[in-house]
C-alpha positions in Angstrom: -20.8 19.9 -26.0 -22.2 23.4 -25.9 -20.4 24.5 -22.8 -17.5 23.5 -20.6 -19.7 22.3 -17.7 -21.6 19.9 -20.0 -18.3 18.8 -21.5 -16.4 18.1 -18.3 -19.3 16.6 -16.4 -20.0 14.2 -19.3 -16.3 13.2 -19.4 -16.1 12.5 -15.7 -19.4 10.6 -15.7 -18.0 8.3 -18.3 -14.7 7.9 -16.3 -16.6 7.0 -13.1 -18.7 4.4 -14.9 -15.7 3.0 -16.7 -13.3 2.8 -13.7 -15.0 2.7 -10.4 -17.2 -0.4 -10.5 -14.5 -2.9 -11.5 -11.9 -1.2 -9.3 -14.2 -1.3 -6.3 -15.0 -5.0 -6.6 -11.3 -5.8 -7.2 -10.1 -3.8 -4.2 -12.8 -5.3 -1.9 -12.1 -8.9 -2.8 -8.3 -8.5 -2.8 -8.3 -6.7 0.5 -10.1 -9.6 2.2 -7.8 -12.1 0.4 -4.6 -10.4 1.6 -5.9 -10.3 5.1 -6.4 -14.1 5.0 -2.7 -14.7 4.2 -0.8 -11.7 5.5 -0.7 -11.1 9.2 0.3 -7.4 8.7 -1.6 -6.2 5.6 -1.3 -2.5 6.4 0.8 -1.6 3.4 -1.5 -3.4 0.9 -4.7 -2.0 2.5 -3.4 1.6 2.4 -2.3 1.2 -1.2 -5.8 -0.1 -1.9 -7.5 2.8 -0.2 -5.4 5.4 -2.1 -6.0 3.5 -5.3 -9.7 4.2 -4.9 -9.0 7.9 -5.0 -6.4 7.7 -7.8 -3.4 8.6 -5.6 -1.8 5.2 -5.0 1.2 6.3 -7.0 1.7 9.2 -4.5 1.4 6.8 -1.6 3.9 4.4 -3.0 6.3 7.3 -3.6 5.8 8.6 -0.1 6.7 5.1 1.2 9.9 5.2 -0.9 8.8 2.1 -2.8 11.2 0.4 -5.1 8.8 -0.9 -7.7 11.2 -3.5 -8.9 12.1 -4.9 -5.5 10.7 -8.3 -4.7 8.8 -7.0 -1.7 6.6 -4.9 -4.0 5.3 -8.2 -5.5 3.7 -8.9 -2.2 1.6 -5.8 -2.3 -1.6 -6.8 -4.1 -2.3 -3.2 -5.1 1.2 -2.0 -6.1 0.3 -2.0 -9.8 -2.5 0.6 -9.3 0.2 3.3 -9.4 -0.4 3.5 -13.2 -4.1 3.9 -12.7 -3.3 6.8 -10.4 -1.2 8.4 -13.0 -4.0 7.9 -15.6 -6.6 9.4 -13.3 -4.4 12.4 -12.6 -3.8 12.8 -16.3 -7.6 13.0 -16.7 -7.7 16.1 -14.5 -5.5 18.0 -16.9 -6.1 16.7 -20.4 -9.9 17.4 -20.8 -9.1 21.0 -19.9 -6.5 21.2 -22.6 -9.0 19.6 -25.1 -11.5 22.3 -24.3 -9.3 25.4 -23.9 -7.4 24.7 -27.1 -10.7 24.8 -29.0 -10.3 21.2 -30.1 -13.3 20.1 -28.0 -15.4 22.9 -29.5 -14.2 22.1 -33.0 -12.9 25.6 -33.6 -10.9 26.4 -36.7 -7.5 26.3 -35.1 -8.4 23.7 -32.4 -6.2 21.0 -33.9 -3.2 23.3 -34.2 -3.6 24.8 -30.8 -3.9 21.4 -29.1 -0.9 20.1 -31.0 1.3 23.1 -30.0 0.2 23.0 -26.3 0.7 19.2 -26.0 4.1 19.4 -27.8 5.3 22.0 -25.3 4.1 20.1 -22.3 5.5 16.8 -23.7 8.9 18.3 -24.2 8.8 19.7 -20.6 7.6 16.4 -19.3 10.3 14.4 -21.1 13.0 16.8 -19.9 11.6 16.5 -16.3 11.6 12.7 -16.6 15.2 12.5 -17.7 16.4 15.0 -15.1 14.4 13.5 -12.2 15.3 9.9 -13.1 18.9 10.6 -12.3 18.1 12.7 -9.2 15.2 10.7 -7.7 14.3 7.7 -9.7 11.0 6.7 -7.7 9.7 10.2 -8.3 10.3 10.0 -12.1 8.7 6.6 -12.1 5.5 7.4 -10.0 4.6 11.0 -10.8 2.1 12.0 -13.5 4.1 15.1 -14.7 7.0 12.9 -15.6 4.7 10.4 -17.2 2.7 12.9 -19.2 4.9 12.7 -22.3 4.2 9.0 -22.6 0.4 9.4 -22.7 0.5 12.6 -24.7 2.4 10.8 -27.4 -0.8 9.1 -28.5 -2.5 12.5 -28.9 0.4 13.8 -31.0 0.3 10.7 -33.2 -3.4 11.2 -33.7 -3.3 14.9 -34.6 -0.1 14.4 -36.7 -1.6 11.7 -38.9 -5.0 13.4 -39.0 -3.6 16.7 -40.2 -0.7 15.5 -42.4 -1.7 12.4 -44.5 1.9 12.3 -45.7 3.0 11.5 -42.2 0.6 8.7 -42.0 1.6 7.4 -45.4 5.3 7.5 -44.5 4.9 5.7 -41.2 2.6 3.1 -42.9 5.6 2.0 -45.0 7.5 0.8 -42.0 7.1 -3.0 -41.5 5.2 -3.5 -38.2 6.9 -6.8 -37.5 10.3 -5.1 -37.7 9.0 -2.6 -35.0 7.8 -5.5 -32.9 11.2 -7.0 -33.1 12.8 -3.7 -32.0 10.4 -3.5 -29.0 11.4 -7.0 -28.0 15.1 -6.1 -28.3 14.7 -3.0 -26.1 13.4 -5.3 -23.3 16.9 -6.8 -23.0 18.8 -3.5 -22.6 20.5 -3.2 -19.2 19.1 -1.2 -16.4 21.8 1.4 -16.9 20.0 2.3 -20.1 16.6 2.6 -18.5 16.0 6.1 -19.8 16.9 5.1 -23.4 14.8 2.0 -23.3 11.8 3.9 -21.9 11.9 6.6 -24.6 12.5 3.9 -27.2 9.5 1.7 -26.2 7.1 4.7 -26.2 8.4 5.9 -29.6 8.3 2.4 -31.1 4.8 1.8 -29.8 3.6 5.0 -31.5 5.3 3.8 -34.7 3.7 0.4 -34.4 0.2 1.9 -34.1 0.8 4.1 -37.2 2.3 1.3 -39.2 -0.6 -1.1 -38.8 -2.2 -1.1 -42.2 -4.6 -3.6 -43.7 -3.1 -6.5 -45.5 0.0 -6.8 -43.2 0.5 -9.8 -41.1 0.6 -7.7 -37.9 -2.7 -6.0 -38.8 -4.3 -9.4 -39.3 -3.0 -10.6 -35.9 -4.0 -7.5 -34.0 -7.5 -7.4 -35.6 -8.1 -11.1 -34.9 -11.3 -11.4 -32.8 -9.6 -13.2 -30.0 -6.8 -10.6 -29.7 -9.4 -7.8 -29.9 -11.3 -9.5 -27.0 -8.1 -9.4 -24.9 -8.1 -5.6 -25.6 -11.7 -5.3 -24.6 -11.1 -7.0 -21.2 -7.7 -5.3 -20.7 -8.8 -3.1 -17.9 -10.2 -6.0 -15.8 -7.2 -8.1 -16.8 -4.9 -5.3 -15.7 -6.6 -5.2 -12.3 -6.8 -9.0 -11.6 -3.5 -10.3 -13.1 -1.4 -8.7 -10.4 -3.8 -9.7 -7.6 -3.5 -13.4 -8.7 0.3 -13.2 -8.9 0.6 -11.4 -5.5 -1.7 -13.8 -3.6 0.2 -16.7 -5.2 3.4 -15.4 -3.7 1.8 -15.4 -0.3 0.5 -18.9 -0.8 1.5 -21.7 -3.2 4.2 -19.7 -5.0 4.7 -19.4 -8.8 6.1 -22.6 -10.4 6.1 -24.1 -13.9 3.2 -26.4 -12.9 1.2 -23.6 -11.3 1.4 -21.1 -14.1 -1.3 -22.6 -16.4 -3.8 -22.5 -13.4 -2.8 -19.0 -12.5 -3.2 -17.8 -16.1 -6.6 -19.4 -16.3 -7.6 -17.8 -13.0 -6.5 -14.3 -14.2 -8.5 -14.6 -17.4 -11.5 -16.1 -15.6 -11.7 -13.3 -13.1 -11.1 -10.7 -15.9 -13.8 -12.1 -18.1 -16.3 -12.3 -15.2 -15.5 -8.7 -14.2 -15.8 -7.5 -17.8 -19.1 -9.2 -18.5 -20.9 -8.9 -15.2 -19.5 -5.7 -13.6 -17.6 -3.5 -16.0 -19.8 -3.6 -19.1 -23.3 -3.5 -17.6 -22.5 -0.7 -15.2 -20.5 1.3 -17.9 -23.3 1.1 -20.5 -26.2 1.3 -18.1 -28.0 4.5 -17.3 -27.5 4.7 -13.6 -29.3 7.9 -13.0 -31.0 10.6 -15.1 -29.0 13.3 -13.4 -25.2 13.3 -13.7 -24.7 14.7 -10.2 -26.4 11.6 -8.9 -23.8 9.5 -10.6 -21.0 11.5 -9.0 -22.7 11.2 -5.6 -23.2 7.4 -6.0 -19.6 6.9 -7.2 -18.2 8.9 -4.3 -20.4 7.2 -1.8 -19.1 3.8 -3.0 -15.5 4.9 -2.7 -16.0 6.4 0.8 -17.9 3.3 2.1 -15.4 0.9 0.7 -12.4 2.8 2.0 -14.0 2.9 5.5 -14.3 -0.9 5.3 -10.6 -1.2 4.4 -9.6 1.0 7.3 -11.7 -1.3 9.6 -9.8 -4.3 8.2 -6.5 -2.7 9.2 -7.8 -1.6 12.6 -9.8 -2.7 14.6 -10.1 -6.0 12.7 -6.3 -6.2 12.3 -5.3 -9.9 12.1 -8.8 -11.2 12.7 -9.1 -12.8 9.3 -5.6 -14.3 9.2 -5.7 -18.0 8.6 -2.2 -18.7 9.9 -0.7 -18.9 13.3 -1.9 -15.7 15.1 0.5 -16.2 17.9 3.2 -14.6 15.8 2.0 -11.1 16.3 4.7 -9.8 18.7 5.7 -6.2 18.0 7.0 -3.7 20.5 5.2 -0.4 20.8 7.6 2.3 19.8 6.7 5.6 21.5 6.9 9.3 20.9 7.1 11.4 24.0 9.3 14.0 25.7 11.5 11.3 27.0 12.2 10.4 23.3 13.0 14.0 22.3 9.8 14.1 20.3 10.0 17.8 19.7 13.4 17.4 18.1 13.2 14.1 16.2 11.4 13.6 12.9 8.6 11.1 12.7 10.9 8.6 11.0 13.0 8.2 14.2 11.7 5.5 16.5 12.3 5.3 20.2 11.8 2.5 22.8 12.2 3.7 26.4 12.2 1.7 29.6 12.6 3.6 32.9 13.9 1.6 35.8 14.9 4.6 37.9 18.5 3.5 37.5 21.7 5.5 37.3 22.9 3.2 34.5 21.4 3.1 31.0 21.6 0.6 28.2 21.8 2.6 25.0 20.6 0.8 21.8 21.4 2.8 18.7 21.3 2.1 15.0 19.3 1.7 11.9 16.2 -0.5 11.4 18.3 -3.5 12.5 18.3 -2.1 16.1 14.5 -2.5 16.3 14.3 -6.3 16.5 16.6 -6.0 19.6 14.2 -3.8 21.5 12.6 -6.7 23.5 16.0 -8.2 24.1 17.1 -4.8 25.4 14.1 -4.6 27.6 14.8 -7.9 29.3 18.4 -7.2 29.7 17.7 -3.8 31.2 15.2 -5.3 33.6 17.6 -8.1 34.5 20.6 -5.7 35.0 18.6 -3.0 36.7 19.3 -0.5 34.0 17.2 2.0 31.9 16.8 1.4 28.2 17.0 4.1 25.5 16.6 2.8 22.0 16.9 5.1 19.0 16.5 3.8 15.5 16.8 5.8 12.3 16.2 3.8 9.1 19.1 3.4 6.7 21.4 5.5 8.9 24.6 4.6 10.8 25.4 5.4 14.4 27.6 7.3 15.0 26.3 9.3 12.0 28.6 9.7 9.1 27.7 11.8 6.0 26.0 9.7 3.4 22.8 9.9 1.5 20.9 8.1 -1.3 20.8 10.1 -4.6 17.0 9.8 -4.8 16.3 10.4 -1.1 18.7 13.2 -0.3 16.4 15.4 1.8 15.0 12.5 3.9 18.5 11.0 4.5 19.9 14.4 5.5 17.1 14.8 8.0 17.8 11.3 9.4 21.5 12.3 9.8 20.5 15.5 11.7 18.4 13.3 14.1 21.3 11.0 14.9 23.7 14.0 15.2 21.4 15.4 17.8 21.1 12.1 19.6 24.9 11.8 19.5 25.3 15.1 21.3 22.8 14.0 23.9 24.6 10.7 24.4 27.9 12.5 24.9 26.2 14.7 27.6 24.4 11.8 29.4 27.0 8.9 29.4 27.4 7.8 33.0 29.5 5.2 34.8 28.4 1.7 34.0 26.4 2.6 30.8 26.4 0.2 27.9 26.2 1.5 24.3 25.1 -1.2 21.9 25.5 -0.3 18.2 23.3 -2.4 15.8 23.0 -1.7 12.1 23.1 -3.3 8.7 26.8 -3.0 8.1 26.8 -4.6 4.6 24.3 -1.9 3.5 26.5 0.9 4.8 30.0 -0.5 4.2 29.7 -2.9 1.3 28.7 -6.6 1.1 24.9 -6.7 0.6 23.8 -9.9 -1.0 21.6 -8.6 -3.8 20.9 -4.9 -3.7 22.1 -1.3 -3.1 25.3 -1.0 -5.1 27.6 1.9 -3.9 26.6 3.9 -7.0 23.2 4.5 -5.3 25.0 6.5 -2.5 26.8 9.8 -2.2 29.6 9.7 0.5 31.0 13.0 1.8 33.9 13.5 4.2 34.1 16.1 6.9 36.0 18.5 4.7 33.1 18.4 2.2 34.9 16.3 -0.4 33.3 13.3 -2.1 34.5 9.9 -0.9 34.1 6.2 -1.5 32.3 3.5 0.5 35.7 2.4 1.9 36.3 6.0 3.1 32.9 6.0 4.6 33.7 2.9 6.6 37.0 4.5 7.8 35.2 7.6 8.9 32.7 5.5 10.8 35.5 3.7 12.6 37.0 7.0 13.5 33.7 8.1 15.0 33.4 4.9 17.0 36.9 5.4 18.4 35.9 8.9 19.5 32.8 7.5 21.1 34.8 4.7 22.9 37.3 7.3 24.1 34.5 9.4 25.6 32.9 6.2 27.1 36.2 5.0 28.6 36.6 8.3 30.5 33.2 7.5 32.2 33.8 3.8 32.6 31.2 2.9 30.0 31.3 0.1 27.4 30.7 0.1 23.7 29.3 -3.1 22.1 29.1 -3.6 18.3 26.8 -6.1 16.8 28.4 -8.1 14.0 26.5 -8.4 10.7 24.1 -11.3 10.4 23.7 -13.3 7.1 21.5 -11.8 4.4 19.3 -13.7 2.1 18.1 -13.6 -1.5 14.8 -11.9 -1.4 13.1 -14.6 -3.5 14.4 -17.2 -1.0 13.4 -15.1 2.0 9.8 -14.8 0.6 9.3 -18.6 1.0 11.4 -19.1 4.1 9.6 -16.5 6.3 6.3 -18.1 5.5 5.8 -21.3 7.4 2.1 -21.8 7.3 -0.2 -24.5 6.0 -1.2 -22.4 3.0 2.3 -22.0 1.7 3.8 -25.5 2.2 4.2 -25.8 -1.6 6.7 -23.0 -1.8 10.4 -24.0 -2.2 12.2 -23.9 1.2 15.9 -24.5 0.7 16.8 -22.0 3.4 20.5 -22.5 4.0 23.8 -21.1 2.7 27.4 -21.9 3.4 29.0 -19.6 6.0 32.1 -19.2 3.8 30.0 -17.2 1.3 30.1 -14.4 3.9 33.3 -14.8 5.8 35.8 -16.6 3.5 39.1 -14.7 4.0 39.5 -14.0 0.2 36.0 -14.0 -1.3 33.6 -13.6 1.7 31.2 -10.6 1.4 31.8 -9.7 5.0 35.5 -10.4 5.2 36.4 -6.7 5.1 33.9 -5.9 7.7 35.1 -8.4 10.2 38.7 -7.5 9.5 38.1 -3.8 10.4 36.0 -4.7 13.4 38.6 -7.0 14.8 41.2 -4.3 14.4 38.9 -1.8 16.0 38.2 -4.0 19.1 41.8 -4.9 19.6 42.7 -1.2 19.8 40.3 -0.4 22.7 39.7 -2.3 25.8 36.2 -1.0 26.3 35.0 -2.1 22.8 33.3 -5.5 22.6 31.5 -7.6 20.1 27.9 -8.9 20.2 28.7 -11.6 17.7 25.3 -12.5 16.4 26.9 -14.0 13.3 28.2 -17.0 15.4 24.8 -17.5 16.9 23.2 -17.8 13.5 26.1 -19.6 11.9 27.8 -21.7 14.6 29.1 -24.1 12.0 29.7 -24.1 8.3 26.1 -23.6 7.3 23.9 -20.6 8.0 20.2 -21.4 8.3 17.1 -19.2 7.9 15.6 -21.2 10.8 17.0 -22.6 14.0 15.4 -25.4 16.0 12.3 -25.1 13.8 11.9 -21.3 14.6 12.2 -18.7 11.8 15.1 -16.4 12.6 14.3 -13.6 10.1 11.3 -11.3 9.4 12.6 -10.7 5.8 15.9 -11.1 3.9 18.0 -9.2 6.4 16.0 -8.1 9.5 15.9 -10.5 12.5 12.5 -11.6 13.9 11.4 -9.9 17.1 10.3 -13.2 18.5 13.5 -15.1 17.8 15.6 -12.3 19.1 13.7 -12.1 22.4 13.7 -15.9 22.9 17.2 -16.8 21.7 19.5 -13.8 22.2 18.7 -12.8 25.8 
């Protein structure tokens, strides 16, 4: 190119023609598909919208997504985070190519580009290692902490191009041995995630450099069928996850279904490659480049508008299942809910019955499914209802935060500390204070996730503590609350923990529609798994709660565990009705109909 404008416009024209057509068709079809089988497709639709503009990685990071959680597999566009990283990489790298002189073929262009990329790669790698320990999702989803991985290809190219000795040395390494090492890295434990990530990138670069003619690996990777998989890899990348995700919403993934699902993945990828990707990539859309930009942008804006319409006002209209299961309370933000003080993550549900008595419902996200129960009780008892819910936070608040969500968690704690002060001011005679939270998450005993190592526990004196100390401090706070309530003839009620479920099991048990009848539904577990005196996950929780209740006459239990597990077996359903919305949250409908 003769000038930067021509260089950069040509580059982005090729990127638009390469990425936008196949992505747009994929997002359109998968958005309609997920609306057919998911009654609440908002998370998928917004991920799809942001993927069109290359920022789905930032959206998933904002939503605090755990990419390896089972719930992520239900989002048909979750995999587009890597496309977002790639597109953001494209905003930086062409500029480096041009400014270094490499794109203009200047004398020192190769050296300049190499030195610049080496510096940025080192900085990116250091950032990745540092941020991974501090905030793992950020290290995973952000482009700056992924730059070093993509830049390694550039360094390999320039190194081999400038120093033939490097290429000759790397060519002596047996590629099959490198493949064996890559396979071995896949089995390293998650505790060595940083080591395994660096190893896989390094070994992949070595594999590319070692592929010389005459080797068995070279013959394999240059086989026409293998090369064809490479040619369709972009379309295959898009469609494989969509097929897997929709399968999890419908028939599931079984040994007998895998061959059909693989065939469907490749069939959609081949169709996309031959009829969408290749013709539109190689075709001359318009004679003027700016028209290509306008057309590409127009497609993205039009498509994103359609996805917004699917989410609202067409929300739920395409759903093929039972549309009666749409009950959700409308959480509000108003002066009554201290809107000016609370952060947006704090939810409020307020019922005004002009009463002198108030039913306070306080806790983390487990308090929300009790909102409709609280409303009916408040109306029946002639009380007001004030519900405050702060995700992943105990009430009364005790200092704890997740290592990778420190700022957000501390803000949530501040919200609950403020609500605690307001509660102490407003408690009146006859008030009821109901505490509802996921105790196993906070105090130990979760079935499958959130080990204590994810948390930082801090005592009032500023010293670090254990999860057991955290439980003791919460009990102390509850005692203080009960003492204050007792002075005003108010009661404190604590909801006992409900059984939790394996996420994979919950995925099939929550879905009770005609299109997922083939999914395995063994939705029971022995009660002793949770409450056995010696081995039960919840035994320490019930032991401490019993001791707490016996010490204060105005502390009571709302024993939801006995409602769900009245006998020796805990069930995901009761009398044909699904109890849970997911692996640990109760269903709004079940709570309203069976707990009042």
